[in-house]
C-alpha positions as CSV (number, residue, x, y, z in Angstrom):
1,M,-14.1,10.9,5.6
2,T,-14.4,7.1,5.3
3,K,-16.1,7.5,1.9
4,I,-13.3,9.6,0.6
5,F,-10.7,7.1,1.8
6,D,-12.7,4.2,0.3
7,G,-13.1,6.1,-3.0
8,Y,-9.4,6.9,-3.1
9,C,-8.5,3.2,-2.5
10,K,-10.9,2.1,-5.2
11,L,-9.1,4.5,-7.6
12,L,-5.8,3.0,-6.5
13,D,-7.1,-0.5,-7.0
14,A,-8.2,0.5,-10.6
15,L,-4.8,2.0,-11.3
16,I,-3.1,-1.1,-9.9
17,A,-5.2,-3.3,-12.2
18,L,-4.5,-1.1,-15.2
19,A,-0.7,-1.1,-14.4
20,L,-0.7,-4.9,-14.1
21,A,-2.6,-5.2,-17.4
22,V,-0.1,-3.0,-19.2
23,M,2.8,-5.0,-17.6
24,V,1.4,-8.3,-18.8
25,V,0.9,-6.9,-22.3
26,L,4.4,-5.4,-22.5
27,V,6.2,-8.4,-21.0
28,F,4.2,-11.1,-22.8
29,G,4.2,-9.1,-26.1
30,N,8.0,-8.7,-25.8
31,V,8.5,-12.4,-25.2
32,V,6.4,-13.4,-28.2
33,L,8.0,-10.8,-30.4
34,R,11.5,-11.9,-29.4
35,Y,11.0,-15.6,-29.9
36,A,8.6,-15.5,-32.9
37,F,9.7,-12.5,-34.8
38,N,13.2,-11.8,-33.6
39,S,12.0,-8.3,-32.6
40,G,10.8,-6.6,-29.4
41,I,9.2,-3.7,-27.7
42,T,12.2,-1.5,-26.7
43,V,10.4,0.3,-23.8
44,S,9.0,-2.9,-22.3
45,E,11.6,-3.6,-19.7
46,E,11.9,-0.1,-18.4
47,V,8.2,0.7,-18.3
48,S,7.4,-2.7,-16.7
49,R,10.0,-2.1,-14.0
50,W,8.6,1.3,-13.2
51,L,5.0,0.0,-13.2
52,F,6.1,-2.8,-10.9
53,V,7.5,-0.3,-8.4
54,W,4.3,1.8,-8.6
55,V,2.1,-1.2,-8.2
56,T,4.0,-2.2,-5.1
57,F,3.8,1.2,-3.5
58,L,0.1,1.8,-4.4
59,G,-0.7,-1.7,-3.1
60,A,1.0,-0.8,0.1
61,V,-1.1,2.3,0.5
62,V,-4.3,0.2,0.1
63,A,-2.9,-2.3,2.7
64,V,-2.2,0.5,5.2
65,K,-5.8,1.7,4.8
66,E,-7.3,-1.8,5.2
67,R,-4.8,-2.7,7.9
68,A,-3.8,-5.7,5.8
69,H,-0.1,-5.7,6.5
70,L,1.0,-8.7,8.5
71,G,2.3,-8.4,12.0
72,T,2.3,-10.0,15.3
73,D,-0.2,-9.4,18.0
74,F,1.2,-11.9,20.5
75,L,1.8,-9.4,23.2
76,V,-0.6,-6.5,22.3
77,A,-3.7,-8.7,22.1
78,R,-3.2,-9.8,25.8
79,L,-2.8,-6.2,27.1
80,P,-5.6,-4.3,28.8
81,V,-7.4,-1.6,26.7
82,L,-5.0,1.2,28.0
83,G,-2.0,-0.9,27.0
84,K,-3.4,-1.6,23.6
85,K,-4.0,2.1,23.1
86,I,-0.5,3.0,24.2
87,C,1.0,0.4,21.8
88,L,-1.2,1.6,19.0
89,V,-0.2,5.3,19.5
90,V,3.5,4.4,19.8
91,G,3.3,2.1,16.8
92,H,1.6,4.8,14.7
93,L,4.1,7.4,15.7
94,L,6.9,5.1,14.7
95,M,5.2,4.4,11.4
96,L,4.7,8.1,10.8
97,F,8.4,8.7,11.4
98,A,9.3,6.0,9.0
99,T,6.8,7.4,6.5
100,W,8.4,10.9,6.9
101,L,11.9,9.4,6.3
102,L,10.6,7.7,3.1
103,F,8.9,10.9,2.0
104,S,12.0,13.1,2.6
105,G,14.3,10.6,0.9
106,S,12.0,10.1,-2.1
107,L,11.5,13.8,-2.5
108,A,15.3,14.4,-2.4
109,Q,15.9,11.7,-5.0
110,A,13.1,13.0,-7.2
111,K,14.7,16.5,-7.1
112,I,18.2,15.1,-7.8
113,N,16.9,13.0,-10.7
114,W,14.4,15.5,-12.1
115,D,16.6,16.3,-15.1
116,V,18.0,12.7,-15.5
117,Q,16.5,10.9,-18.5
118,A,15.8,7.2,-18.5
119,P,17.9,5.4,-21.1
120,V,15.1,4.0,-23.3
121,T,12.0,6.2,-22.8
122,G,13.8,9.5,-22.1
123,A,11.3,10.2,-19.3
124,S,12.5,11.8,-16.1
125,T,13.7,9.2,-13.6
126,A,11.9,11.3,-10.9
127,I,8.8,9.4,-11.9
128,F,10.4,6.3,-10.3
129,Y,10.9,8.1,-7.0
130,A,7.5,9.8,-7.1
131,S,6.0,6.5,-6.1
132,G,7.6,6.8,-2.7
133,I,6.2,10.3,-2.3
134,V,2.7,9.2,-3.2
135,F,3.0,6.3,-0.8
136,A,4.3,8.4,2.1
137,V,1.7,11.1,1.7
138,S,-1.2,8.7,1.4
139,A,-0.1,6.3,4.1
140,G,0.7,9.3,6.4
141,V,-2.9,10.6,6.0
142,F,-4.3,7.1,6.8
143,L,-2.0,6.7,9.8
144,L,-2.9,10.2,11.1
145,A,-6.6,9.5,10.8
146,D,-6.2,6.2,12.7
147,L,-4.1,8.0,15.3
148,V,-6.7,10.7,15.8
149,R,-9.4,8.1,16.1
150,A,-7.4,6.3,18.7
151,L,-6.6,9.4,20.7
152,T,-10.2,10.6,20.7
153,G,-11.5,7.2,21.8
154,Q,-13.3,6.4,18.5
155,L,-11.7,3.0,18.1
156,S,-13.3,-0.1,19.6
157,E,-11.2,-2.5,21.6
158,D,-11.0,-4.9,18.6
159,E,-9.7,-2.1,16.4
160,L,-6.9,-1.3,18.8
161,V,-5.0,-4.4,17.6
162,M,-4.4,-3.4,13.9
163,V,-2.4,-6.4,12.7
164,Q,-3.1,-10.0,11.8
165,E,-0.8,-13.0,12.7
166,S,-1.3,-14.6,9.2
167,E,-3.3,-14.2,6.1
168,D,-5.2,-17.5,6.9
169,L,-6.3,-16.1,10.3
170,A,-7.4,-12.9,8.7
171,Q,-9.4,-14.7,6.1
172,L,-11.0,-16.9,8.8
173,E,-12.0,-13.8,10.8
174,R,-13.5,-12.1,7.7
175,D,-15.5,-15.3,6.9
176,D,-16.7,-15.5,10.5
177,T,-17.8,-11.9,10.4
178,A,-19.5,-12.3,7.1
179,H,-21.3,-15.5,8.4
180,R,-22.5,-13.6,11.5
181,N,-23.9,-10.8,9.3
182,I,-26.0,-13.0,7.1
183,P,-29.7,-12.7,8.1
184,G,-31.2,-15.9,9.5
185,K,-27.7,-17.4,10.4
186,H,-26.4,-17.6,13.9
C-alpha cells in the first residue's frame, strides 16, 4: 500500500511541477507580450488562476500523506501512549469530517457549474471545483489508512504525534535522522 501511495504522490509532484511551469510560461509570456509588443495571451489569467488552485490542492494532498502540515504538539507530545492514540483518532475523525464537508460542497458546486462556461476559455467551471473533489478523496484515503494503522496498533509511539511545531524543527529532525542512518556515523 505504501508503494501505491508513494507512487501517487510522485505523480502529483510531477503534475504540480508541470502546472507551475505552465503558470510561469503563461504569466511571464503575458507580461513580456504586454509590455514589449502591446499584445497578450488571452487565456493566461484564467488558466493560471485555475492551475494555482489545482497546485494548492494537489500540494495539500502530498502534505497530508507526508504529514507535513504544521500544527502544535504542545499537549499531545506530553501525553502517555493511550492519550496520544486517543488524540490521533479524534483528530483524524475530525479531519475526515472536514474532508467530507469539502467533498460534498465541491461536488455540489461542480454539479451546479457543470454547464457554466468560463468567460475566456469556454471550459466548464466545474474544473475549478474538481480540485476540491480530488483533494477530499485523496486526503480521505490517506487519513483512513493512518486511522486504520492507529487503531490496529501499527503506529509507533513517535508516529502517534503527526504534526510538527515548525518547519525548522521538522528539518532539524529530518537531518538528525539522516545523520543517524549514515553508515560509520554515530
